[in-house]
MIBA-939240 format. One record per residue (C-alpha): chain; y, z, x. Coordinates in nm, 2 decimals. Example, Ala and Ser with C-alpha at 12.3 -4.5 7.8 and 13.67 -1.06 7.14 Angstrom:
// MIBA-939240
<r kette="A" c2="-0.45" c3="0.78" c1="1.23"/>
<r kette="A" c2="-0.11" c3="0.71" c1="1.37"/>
This chain:
// MIBA-939240
<r kette="A" c2="0.83" c3="0.41" c1="-0.74"/>
<r kette="A" c2="0.67" c3="0.08" c1="-0.83"/>
<r kette="A" c2="0.40" c3="0.06" c1="-1.10"/>
<r kette="A" c2="0.22" c3="-0.22" c1="-0.95"/>
<r kette="A" c2="0.23" c3="-0.46" c1="-1.24"/>
<r kette="A" c2="0.43" c3="-0.77" c1="-1.18"/>
<r kette="A" c2="0.37" c3="-1.14" c1="-1.19"/>
<r kette="A" c2="0.17" c3="-1.29" c1="-0.93"/>
<r kette="A" c2="0.10" c3="-1.68" c1="-0.85"/>
<r kette="A" c2="-0.23" c3="-1.82" c1="-0.97"/>
<r kette="A" c2="-0.54" c3="-1.79" c1="-0.73"/>
<r kette="A" c2="-0.69" c3="-2.06" c1="-0.57"/>
<r kette="A" c2="-1.07" c3="-2.15" c1="-0.67"/>
<r kette="A" c2="-1.21" c3="-2.05" c1="-0.36"/>
<r kette="A" c2="-1.07" c3="-1.69" c1="-0.37"/>
<r kette="A" c2="-1.15" c3="-1.65" c1="-0.72"/>
<r kette="A" c2="-1.51" c3="-1.77" c1="-0.66"/>
<r kette="A" c2="-1.55" c3="-1.50" c1="-0.39"/>
<r kette="A" c2="-1.38" c3="-1.25" c1="-0.60"/>
<r kette="A" c2="-1.66" c3="-1.32" c1="-0.85"/>
<r kette="A" c2="-1.94" c3="-1.32" c1="-0.58"/>
<r kette="A" c2="-1.81" c3="-0.95" c1="-0.50"/>
<r kette="A" c2="-1.77" c3="-0.85" c1="-0.87"/>
<r kette="A" c2="-1.43" c3="-0.74" c1="-0.76"/>
<r kette="A" c2="-1.27" c3="-0.50" c1="-1.03"/>
<r kette="A" c2="-0.91" c3="-0.53" c1="-0.87"/>
<r kette="A" c2="-0.90" c3="-0.91" c1="-1.00"/>
<r kette="A" c2="-0.98" c3="-0.83" c1="-1.36"/>
<r kette="A" c2="-0.69" c3="-0.92" c1="-1.55"/>
<r kette="A" c2="-0.57" c3="-1.21" c1="-1.31"/>
<r kette="A" c2="-0.80" c3="-1.47" c1="-1.44"/>
<r kette="A" c2="-1.16" c3="-1.51" c1="-1.64"/>
<r kette="A" c2="-1.46" c3="-1.67" c1="-1.53"/>
<r kette="A" c2="-1.59" c3="-1.97" c1="-1.76"/>
<r kette="A" c2="-1.94" c3="-2.06" c1="-1.78"/>
<r kette="A" c2="-1.98" c3="-2.40" c1="-1.89"/>
<r kette="A" c2="-2.36" c3="-2.39" c1="-1.92"/>
<r kette="A" c2="-2.37" c3="-2.09" c1="-2.16"/>
<r kette="A" c2="-2.03" c3="-2.13" c1="-2.32"/>
<r kette="A" c2="-1.88" c3="-1.75" c1="-2.22"/>
<r kette="A" c2="-1.63" c3="-1.64" c1="-2.01"/>
<r kette="A" c2="-1.63" c3="-1.32" c1="-1.83"/>
<r kette="A" c2="-1.42" c3="-1.08" c1="-1.61"/>
<r kette="A" c2="-1.47" c3="-1.13" c1="-1.24"/>
<r kette="A" c2="-1.64" c3="-0.81" c1="-1.22"/>
<r kette="A" c2="-1.89" c3="-0.88" c1="-1.47"/>
<r kette="A" c2="-2.23" c3="-0.74" c1="-1.40"/>
<r kette="A" c2="-2.42" c3="-1.05" c1="-1.56"/>
<r kette="A" c2="-2.62" c3="-1.25" c1="-1.29"/>
<r kette="A" c2="-2.40" c3="-1.51" c1="-1.13"/>
<r kette="A" c2="-2.41" c3="-1.84" c1="-1.26"/>
<r kette="A" c2="-2.43" c3="-2.17" c1="-1.02"/>
<r kette="A" c2="-2.09" c3="-2.26" c1="-0.89"/>
<r kette="A" c2="-2.11" c3="-2.60" c1="-1.05"/>
<r kette="A" c2="-2.11" c3="-2.48" c1="-1.38"/>
<r kette="A" c2="-1.80" c3="-2.24" c1="-1.33"/>
<r kette="A" c2="-1.46" c3="-2.31" c1="-1.43"/>
<r kette="A" c2="-1.16" c3="-2.03" c1="-1.39"/>
<r kette="A" c2="-0.88" c3="-2.00" c1="-1.65"/>
<r kette="A" c2="-0.57" c3="-1.79" c1="-1.62"/>
<r kette="A" c2="-0.63" c3="-1.62" c1="-1.95"/>
<r kette="A" c2="-0.88" c3="-1.57" c1="-2.23"/>
<r kette="A" c2="-0.71" c3="-1.77" c1="-2.47"/>
<r kette="A" c2="-0.70" c3="-2.07" c1="-2.23"/>
<r kette="A" c2="-1.09" c3="-2.01" c1="-2.19"/>
<r kette="A" c2="-1.14" c3="-2.01" c1="-2.59"/>
<r kette="A" c2="-0.91" c3="-2.34" c1="-2.64"/>
<r kette="A" c2="-1.18" c3="-2.48" c1="-2.40"/>
<r kette="A" c2="-1.45" c3="-2.39" c1="-2.63"/>
<r kette="A" c2="-1.55" c3="-2.07" c1="-2.48"/>
<r kette="A" c2="-1.65" c3="-1.74" c1="-2.62"/>
<r kette="A" c2="-1.60" c3="-1.39" c1="-2.48"/>
<r kette="A" c2="-1.91" c3="-1.21" c1="-2.30"/>
<r kette="A" c2="-2.01" c3="-0.92" c1="-2.50"/>
<r kette="A" c2="-2.12" c3="-0.76" c1="-2.19"/>
<r kette="A" c2="-1.80" c3="-0.69" c1="-1.97"/>
<r kette="A" c2="-1.52" c3="-0.75" c1="-2.30"/>
<r kette="A" c2="-1.29" c3="-0.97" c1="-2.08"/>
<r kette="A" c2="-1.02" c3="-0.96" c1="-2.37"/>
<r kette="A" c2="-0.97" c3="-0.60" c1="-2.33"/>
<r kette="A" c2="-0.81" c3="-0.63" c1="-1.99"/>
<r kette="A" c2="-0.47" c3="-0.69" c1="-2.17"/>
<r kette="A" c2="-0.51" c3="-0.37" c1="-2.39"/>
<r kette="A" c2="-0.59" c3="-0.17" c1="-2.08"/>
<r kette="A" c2="-0.27" c3="-0.31" c1="-1.90"/>
<r kette="A" c2="-0.06" c3="-0.22" c1="-2.21"/>
<r kette="A" c2="-0.22" c3="0.14" c1="-2.22"/>
<r kette="A" c2="-0.13" c3="0.18" c1="-1.84"/>
<r kette="A" c2="0.23" c3="0.09" c1="-1.87"/>
<r kette="A" c2="0.25" c3="0.31" c1="-2.19"/>
<r kette="A" c2="0.09" c3="0.61" c1="-1.95"/>
<r kette="A" c2="0.33" c3="0.52" c1="-1.69"/>
<r kette="A" c2="0.65" c3="0.54" c1="-1.91"/>
<r kette="A" c2="0.51" c3="0.85" c1="-2.06"/>
<r kette="A" c2="0.45" c3="1.03" c1="-1.71"/>
<r kette="A" c2="0.82" c3="0.89" c1="-1.61"/>
<r kette="A" c2="0.98" c3="1.03" c1="-1.93"/>
<r kette="A" c2="0.81" c3="1.34" c1="-2.05"/>
<r kette="A" c2="0.98" c3="1.69" c1="-1.98"/>
<r kette="A" c2="0.65" c3="1.82" c1="-1.90"/>
<r kette="A" c2="0.34" c3="1.69" c1="-1.71"/>
<r kette="A" c2="0.13" c3="1.53" c1="-1.96"/>
<r kette="A" c2="-0.25" c3="1.61" c1="-1.93"/>
<r kette="A" c2="-0.52" c3="1.31" c1="-1.90"/>
<r kette="A" c2="-0.62" c3="1.43" c1="-2.24"/>
<r kette="A" c2="-0.25" c3="1.38" c1="-2.37"/>
<r kette="A" c2="-0.26" c3="1.01" c1="-2.20"/>
<r kette="A" c2="-0.59" c3="0.94" c1="-2.34"/>
<r kette="A" c2="-0.50" c3="1.03" c1="-2.70"/>
<r kette="A" c2="-0.17" c3="0.81" c1="-2.64"/>
<r kette="A" c2="-0.36" c3="0.52" c1="-2.55"/>
<r kette="A" c2="-0.66" c3="0.55" c1="-2.79"/>
<r kette="A" c2="-0.94" c3="0.60" c1="-2.50"/>
<r kette="A" c2="-1.15" c3="0.84" c1="-2.40"/>
<r kette="A" c2="-1.03" c3="1.06" c1="-2.12"/>
<r kette="A" c2="-1.31" c3="0.96" c1="-1.86"/>
<r kette="A" c2="-1.26" c3="0.58" c1="-1.95"/>
<r kette="A" c2="-0.87" c3="0.62" c1="-1.94"/>
<r kette="A" c2="-0.89" c3="0.78" c1="-1.59"/>
<r kette="A" c2="-1.12" c3="0.44" c1="-1.47"/>
<r kette="A" c2="-0.88" c3="0.22" c1="-1.61"/>
<r kette="A" c2="-0.54" c3="0.37" c1="-1.50"/>
<r kette="A" c2="-0.71" c3="0.42" c1="-1.12"/>
<r kette="A" c2="-0.84" c3="0.05" c1="-1.12"/>
<r kette="A" c2="-0.46" c3="-0.08" c1="-1.22"/>
<r kette="A" c2="-0.26" c3="0.16" c1="-1.00"/>
<r kette="A" c2="-0.47" c3="0.28" c1="-0.73"/>
<r kette="A" c2="-0.41" c3="0.65" c1="-0.83"/>
<r kette="A" c2="-0.54" c3="0.88" c1="-1.09"/>
<r kette="A" c2="-0.29" c3="0.98" c1="-1.36"/>
<r kette="A" c2="-0.23" c3="1.33" c1="-1.20"/>
<r kette="A" c2="-0.21" c3="1.17" c1="-0.84"/>
<r kette="A" c2="0.04" c3="0.93" c1="-0.97"/>
<r kette="A" c2="0.26" c3="1.21" c1="-1.11"/>
<r kette="A" c2="0.23" c3="1.42" c1="-0.81"/>
<r kette="A" c2="0.37" c3="1.11" c1="-0.61"/>
<r kette="A" c2="0.64" c3="1.02" c1="-0.87"/>
<r kette="A" c2="0.76" c3="1.41" c1="-0.80"/>
<r kette="A" c2="0.77" c3="1.37" c1="-0.42"/>
<r kette="A" c2="0.94" c3="1.05" c1="-0.44"/>
<r kette="A" c2="1.22" c3="1.20" c1="-0.68"/>
<r kette="A" c2="1.24" c3="1.49" c1="-0.45"/>
<r kette="A" c2="1.27" c3="1.33" c1="-0.14"/>
<r kette="A" c2="1.54" c3="1.12" c1="-0.29"/>
<r kette="A" c2="1.72" c3="1.43" c1="-0.41"/>
<r kette="A" c2="1.72" c3="1.56" c1="-0.06"/>
<r kette="A" c2="1.95" c3="1.30" c1="0.05"/>
<r kette="A" c2="2.24" c3="1.39" c1="-0.15"/>
<r kette="A" c2="2.17" c3="1.75" c1="-0.27"/>
<r kette="A" c2="2.40" c3="2.05" c1="-0.15"/>
<r kette="A" c2="2.10" c3="2.27" c1="-0.15"/>
<r kette="A" c2="1.72" c3="2.19" c1="-0.09"/>
<r kette="A" c2="1.61" c3="2.41" c1="-0.36"/>
<r kette="A" c2="1.83" c3="2.22" c1="-0.62"/>
<r kette="A" c2="1.64" c3="1.90" c1="-0.53"/>
<r kette="A" c2="1.32" c3="2.03" c1="-0.55"/>
<r kette="A" c2="1.35" c3="2.19" c1="-0.90"/>
<r kette="A" c2="1.52" c3="1.85" c1="-1.04"/>
<r kette="A" c2="1.23" c3="1.68" c1="-0.95"/>
<r kette="A" c2="0.99" c3="1.90" c1="-1.14"/>
<r kette="A" c2="0.84" c3="2.14" c1="-0.93"/>
<r kette="A" c2="0.79" c3="2.47" c1="-1.06"/>
<r kette="A" c2="0.86" c3="2.65" c1="-0.72"/>
<r kette="A" c2="0.97" c3="2.53" c1="-0.37"/>
<r kette="A" c2="0.60" c3="2.62" c1="-0.24"/>
<r kette="A" c2="0.46" c3="2.38" c1="-0.46"/>
<r kette="A" c2="0.66" c3="2.11" c1="-0.30"/>
<r kette="A" c2="0.59" c3="2.21" c1="0.04"/>
<r kette="A" c2="0.22" c3="2.25" c1="-0.02"/>
<r kette="A" c2="0.21" c3="1.89" c1="-0.17"/>
<r kette="A" c2="0.42" c3="1.72" c1="0.09"/>
<r kette="A" c2="0.24" c3="1.87" c1="0.40"/>
<r kette="A" c2="0.13" c3="1.63" c1="0.64"/>
<r kette="A" c2="0.27" c3="1.37" c1="0.45"/>
<r kette="A" c2="0.64" c3="1.35" c1="0.54"/>
<r kette="A" c2="0.63" c3="1.43" c1="0.92"/>
<r kette="A" c2="0.98" c3="1.66" c1="0.86"/>
<r kette="A" c2="1.02" c3="1.94" c1="0.64"/>
<r kette="A" c2="1.22" c3="1.90" c1="0.33"/>
<r kette="A" c2="1.55" c3="2.05" c1="0.52"/>
<r kette="A" c2="1.49" c3="1.80" c1="0.82"/>
<r kette="A" c2="1.46" c3="1.52" c1="0.56"/>
<r kette="A" c2="1.78" c3="1.62" c1="0.40"/>
<r kette="A" c2="1.98" c3="1.65" c1="0.75"/>
<r kette="A" c2="1.84" c3="1.30" c1="0.84"/>
<r kette="A" c2="1.63" c3="1.46" c1="1.12"/>
<r kette="A" c2="1.88" c3="1.68" c1="1.28"/>
<r kette="A" c2="1.72" c3="1.94" c1="1.49"/>
<r kette="A" c2="1.40" c3="1.75" c1="1.55"/>
<r kette="A" c2="1.32" c3="1.62" c1="1.92"/>
<r kette="A" c2="1.19" c3="1.25" c1="1.97"/>
<r kette="A" c2="1.08" c3="1.16" c1="2.32"/>
<r kette="A" c2="1.07" c3="0.80" c1="2.37"/>
<r kette="A" c2="1.05" c3="0.52" c1="2.65"/>
<r kette="A" c2="1.02" c3="0.14" c1="2.70"/>
<r kette="A" c2="0.74" c3="-0.01" c1="2.88"/>
<r kette="A" c2="0.64" c3="-0.34" c1="2.99"/>
<r kette="A" c2="0.35" c3="-0.54" c1="2.82"/>
<r kette="A" c2="0.21" c3="-0.86" c1="2.90"/>
<r kette="A" c2="0.38" c3="-0.98" c1="2.55"/>
<r kette="A" c2="0.72" c3="-0.82" c1="2.58"/>
<r kette="A" c2="0.89" c3="-0.50" c1="2.66"/>
<r kette="A" c2="0.77" c3="-0.23" c1="2.39"/>
<r kette="A" c2="0.95" c3="0.09" c1="2.27"/>
<r kette="A" c2="0.75" c3="0.39" c1="2.18"/>
<r kette="A" c2="0.89" c3="0.69" c1="2.04"/>
<r kette="A" c2="0.71" c3="1.01" c1="1.92"/>
<r kette="A" c2="0.76" c3="1.33" c1="1.77"/>
<r kette="A" c2="0.52" c3="1.64" c1="1.84"/>
<r kette="A" c2="0.33" c3="1.52" c1="1.54"/>
<r kette="A" c2="0.28" c3="1.17" c1="1.67"/>
<r kette="A" c2="0.42" c3="0.80" c1="1.71"/>
<r kette="A" c2="0.71" c3="0.75" c1="1.48"/>
<r kette="A" c2="0.84" c3="0.40" c1="1.62"/>
<r kette="A" c2="0.66" c3="0.13" c1="1.80"/>
<r kette="A" c2="0.86" c3="-0.19" c1="1.87"/>
<r kette="A" c2="0.94" c3="-0.48" c1="2.08"/>
<r kette="A" c2="1.27" c3="-0.59" c1="2.26"/>
<r kette="A" c2="1.44" c3="-0.27" c1="2.13"/>
<r kette="A" c2="1.56" c3="0.06" c1="2.31"/>
<r kette="A" c2="1.76" c3="0.37" c1="2.27"/>
<r kette="A" c2="2.04" c3="0.19" c1="2.06"/>
<r kette="A" c2="1.79" c3="0.07" c1="1.79"/>
<r kette="A" c2="1.60" c3="0.39" c1="1.80"/>
<r kette="A" c2="1.93" c3="0.58" c1="1.71"/>
<r kette="A" c2="2.01" c3="0.37" c1="1.43"/>
<r kette="A" c2="1.65" c3="0.45" c1="1.30"/>
<r kette="A" c2="1.70" c3="0.84" c1="1.36"/>
<r kette="A" c2="2.10" c3="0.91" c1="1.34"/>
<r kette="A" c2="2.07" c3="1.27" c1="1.37"/>
<r kette="A" c2="1.77" c3="1.37" c1="1.58"/>
<r kette="A" c2="1.78" c3="1.44" c1="1.95"/>
<r kette="A" c2="1.66" c3="1.16" c1="2.16"/>
<r kette="A" c2="1.47" c3="1.25" c1="2.52"/>
<r kette="A" c2="1.36" c3="1.02" c1="2.77"/>
<r kette="A" c2="0.97" c3="1.08" c1="2.79"/>
<r kette="A" c2="0.85" c3="1.26" c1="3.10"/>
<r kette="A" c2="0.49" c3="1.29" c1="3.24"/>
<r kette="A" c2="0.36" c3="1.47" c1="2.96"/>
<r kette="A" c2="0.45" c3="1.16" c1="2.77"/>
<r kette="A" c2="0.23" c3="0.92" c1="2.99"/>
<r kette="A" c2="-0.09" c3="0.98" c1="2.80"/>
<r kette="A" c2="0.04" c3="0.87" c1="2.49"/>
<r kette="A" c2="0.21" c3="0.56" c1="2.66"/>
<r kette="A" c2="-0.10" c3="0.48" c1="2.81"/>
<r kette="A" c2="-0.31" c3="0.47" c1="2.51"/>
<r kette="A" c2="-0.04" c3="0.27" c1="2.28"/>
<r kette="A" c2="-0.01" c3="0.06" c1="2.59"/>
<r kette="A" c2="-0.41" c3="0.02" c1="2.57"/>
<r kette="A" c2="-0.37" c3="-0.08" c1="2.20"/>
<r kette="A" c2="-0.15" c3="-0.39" c1="2.27"/>
<r kette="A" c2="-0.35" c3="-0.49" c1="2.58"/>
<r kette="A" c2="-0.68" c3="-0.48" c1="2.44"/>
<r kette="A" c2="-0.62" c3="-0.45" c1="2.03"/>
<r kette="A" c2="-1.01" c3="-0.45" c1="1.97"/>
<r kette="A" c2="-1.05" c3="-0.10" c1="2.14"/>
<r kette="A" c2="-1.13" c3="0.12" c1="1.86"/>
<r kette="A" c2="-0.96" c3="0.44" c1="2.00"/>
<r kette="A" c2="-0.62" c3="0.30" c1="1.88"/>
<r kette="A" c2="-0.72" c3="0.44" c1="1.56"/>
<r kette="A" c2="-0.71" c3="0.80" c1="1.68"/>
<r kette="A" c2="-0.35" c3="0.77" c1="1.80"/>
<r kette="A" c2="-0.16" c3="1.04" c1="1.59"/>
<r kette="A" c2="0.13" c3="0.90" c1="1.37"/>
<r kette="A" c2="0.45" c3="1.06" c1="1.25"/>
<r kette="A" c2="0.55" c3="0.87" c1="0.95"/>
<r kette="A" c2="0.74" c3="0.89" c1="0.65"/>
<r kette="A" c2="0.79" c3="0.68" c1="0.33"/>
<r kette="A" c2="0.71" c3="0.66" c1="-0.06"/>
<r kette="A" c2="0.37" c3="0.73" c1="-0.18"/>
<r kette="A" c2="0.32" c3="0.35" c1="-0.23"/>
<r kette="A" c2="0.43" c3="0.25" c1="0.11"/>
<r kette="A" c2="0.20" c3="0.49" c1="0.26"/>
<r kette="A" c2="-0.10" c3="0.34" c1="0.06"/>
<r kette="A" c2="0.02" c3="0.01" c1="0.17"/>
<r kette="A" c2="0.04" c3="0.15" c1="0.55"/>
<r kette="A" c2="-0.30" c3="0.29" c1="0.52"/>
<r kette="A" c2="-0.47" c3="-0.02" c1="0.40"/>
<r kette="A" c2="-0.31" c3="-0.23" c1="0.69"/>
<r kette="A" c2="-0.49" c3="0.00" c1="0.92"/>
<r kette="A" c2="-0.83" c3="-0.07" c1="0.73"/>
<r kette="A" c2="-0.78" c3="-0.47" c1="0.80"/>
<r kette="A" c2="-1.04" c3="-0.50" c1="1.07"/>
<r kette="A" c2="-0.91" c3="-0.65" c1="1.42"/>
<r kette="A" c2="-0.93" c3="-1.04" c1="1.42"/>
<r kette="A" c2="-0.90" c3="-1.05" c1="1.03"/>
<r kette="A" c2="-0.58" c3="-1.12" c1="0.83"/>
<r kette="A" c2="-0.50" c3="-1.09" c1="0.43"/>
<r kette="A" c2="-0.22" c3="-1.24" c1="0.25"/>
<r kette="A" c2="0.00" c3="-1.02" c1="0.05"/>
<r kette="A" c2="-0.21" c3="-1.11" c1="-0.27"/>
<r kette="A" c2="-0.52" c3="-1.01" c1="-0.12"/>
<r kette="A" c2="-0.37" c3="-0.68" c1="0.01"/>
<r kette="A" c2="-0.24" c3="-0.60" c1="-0.31"/>
<r kette="A" c2="-0.57" c3="-0.68" c1="-0.48"/>
<r kette="A" c2="-0.72" c3="-0.42" c1="-0.21"/>
<r kette="A" c2="-0.49" c3="-0.15" c1="-0.33"/>
<r kette="A" c2="-0.59" c3="-0.24" c1="-0.70"/>
<r kette="A" c2="-0.24" c3="-0.37" c1="-0.79"/>
<r kette="A" c2="-0.33" c3="-0.75" c1="-0.75"/>
<r kette="A" c2="0.00" c3="-0.83" c1="-0.93"/>
<r kette="A" c2="0.21" c3="-0.63" c1="-0.67"/>
<r kette="A" c2="0.20" c3="-0.88" c1="-0.40"/>
<r kette="A" c2="0.60" c3="-0.86" c1="-0.38"/>
<r kette="A" c2="0.59" c3="-0.48" c1="-0.37"/>
<r kette="A" c2="0.36" c3="-0.49" c1="-0.10"/>
<r kette="A" c2="0.57" c3="-0.73" c1="0.10"/>
<r kette="A" c2="0.86" c3="-0.49" c1="0.10"/>
<r kette="A" c2="0.62" c3="-0.20" c1="0.22"/>
<r kette="A" c2="0.53" c3="-0.38" c1="0.49"/>
<r kette="A" c2="0.85" c3="-0.49" c1="0.62"/>
<r kette="A" c2="0.95" c3="-0.12" c1="0.61"/>
<r kette="A" c2="0.70" c3="-0.01" c1="0.86"/>
<r kette="A" c2="0.84" c3="0.13" c1="1.18"/>
<r kette="A" c2="0.53" c3="0.13" c1="1.39"/>
<r kette="A" c2="0.42" c3="-0.22" c1="1.52"/>
<r kette="A" c2="0.04" c3="-0.29" c1="1.63"/>
<r kette="A" c2="-0.08" c3="0.06" c1="1.54"/>
<r kette="A" c2="0.02" c3="-0.01" c1="1.16"/>
<r kette="A" c2="-0.08" c3="-0.36" c1="1.17"/>
<r kette="A" c2="0.16" c3="-0.55" c1="0.96"/>
<r kette="A" c2="0.13" c3="-0.85" c1="1.20"/>
<r kette="A" c2="-0.23" c3="-0.91" c1="1.01"/>
<r kette="A" c2="-0.09" c3="-1.00" c1="0.69"/>
<r kette="A" c2="0.01" c3="-1.36" c1="0.66"/>
<r kette="A" c2="0.13" c3="-1.62" c1="0.41"/>
<r kette="A" c2="-0.08" c3="-1.69" c1="0.12"/>
<r kette="A" c2="-0.10" c3="-2.09" c1="0.25"/>
<r kette="A" c2="-0.27" c3="-1.98" c1="0.56"/>
<r kette="A" c2="0.07" c3="-1.99" c1="0.78"/>
<r kette="A" c2="0.18" c3="-1.70" c1="0.99"/>
<r kette="A" c2="0.47" c3="-1.59" c1="0.78"/>
<r kette="A" c2="0.75" c3="-1.39" c1="0.93"/>
<r kette="A" c2="0.74" c3="-1.11" c1="1.16"/>
<r kette="A" c2="1.02" c3="-0.85" c1="1.28"/>
<r kette="A" c2="0.99" c3="-0.93" c1="1.64"/>
<r kette="A" c2="0.94" c3="-1.29" c1="1.61"/>
<r kette="A" c2="0.63" c3="-1.53" c1="1.52"/>
<r kette="A" c2="0.54" c3="-1.55" c1="1.90"/>
<r kette="A" c2="0.48" c3="-1.21" c1="1.93"/>
<r kette="A" c2="0.28" c3="-1.21" c1="1.59"/>
<r kette="A" c2="0.09" c3="-1.50" c1="1.70"/>
<r kette="A" c2="-0.02" c3="-1.37" c1="2.04"/>
<r kette="A" c2="-0.14" c3="-1.03" c1="1.88"/>
<r kette="A" c2="-0.35" c3="-1.23" c1="1.66"/>
<r kette="A" c2="-0.50" c3="-1.47" c1="1.91"/>
<r kette="A" c2="-0.60" c3="-1.14" c1="2.13"/>
<r kette="A" c2="-0.78" c3="-0.97" c1="1.83"/>
<r kette="A" c2="-0.96" c3="-1.30" c1="1.74"/>
């Protein structure tokens, strides 16, 4: 599970100024705002009155701002950001290596913060509370263990669950398949599928009884079987027609808000699912760079990890990974070709 704290390229001044105007906490730690007229530097999220743009200069670190003759703001304490990151990394290490489950109080004592303040610091850095991060880590370990365990219960206990019932309750509605199904590669599950013609390209739609599990362009049964090697594949009949019509409409009329109600059956790590949810929250007609998407998740330095999760998405259009573009404004890559990506974006705009 990625902790989301990695290196990232510097921001351009326009993006930085927009973050300051929004007082966006997700950008704290990526740069500081130097105010030449007052001689101070602040976090992007500082609550002080905004200075005139002509009086602002951006610095990568507080040290750079101090070298330019500026002093730290006493209101937002911008130099504490480095301390926050060190504390979060120490807490993540404790969560990963502890034999038990450290409480919020334990982690606060470890890092020298009050519990309430550390909860905010940790969530701002990772997008999750310490307790949610620990749960997601256990789920991920259990799912990884299910792929190689001789018994489902062995993988569940090895991941740190006190009982199988805790695991089942924790992952209900997230995995799409039961623990046994996961271990057996989907064996025994039925996936209905069909290829339909759209004005963009032939589109394959596949779904379980829970919802759409795959949507792709220019693919068919062979590619679907590669994704779900042990599931039973059945061509969709008339009962599948309503879902096909809904999905087709999402492609032909991408601004129709009803697409958001189409049920999905996806599986992925906690981090991947958070990225996929963030993709679904990008409004039609808008785009984001990997860095901007990472910042929206509370992990502004995790653009590479976000890119990996974006590439692992099996459900085109409904999880709109085509709305992520390169940082220079170019289209970037797309699993089904840039021409399809360009057309999807054109229709949305």
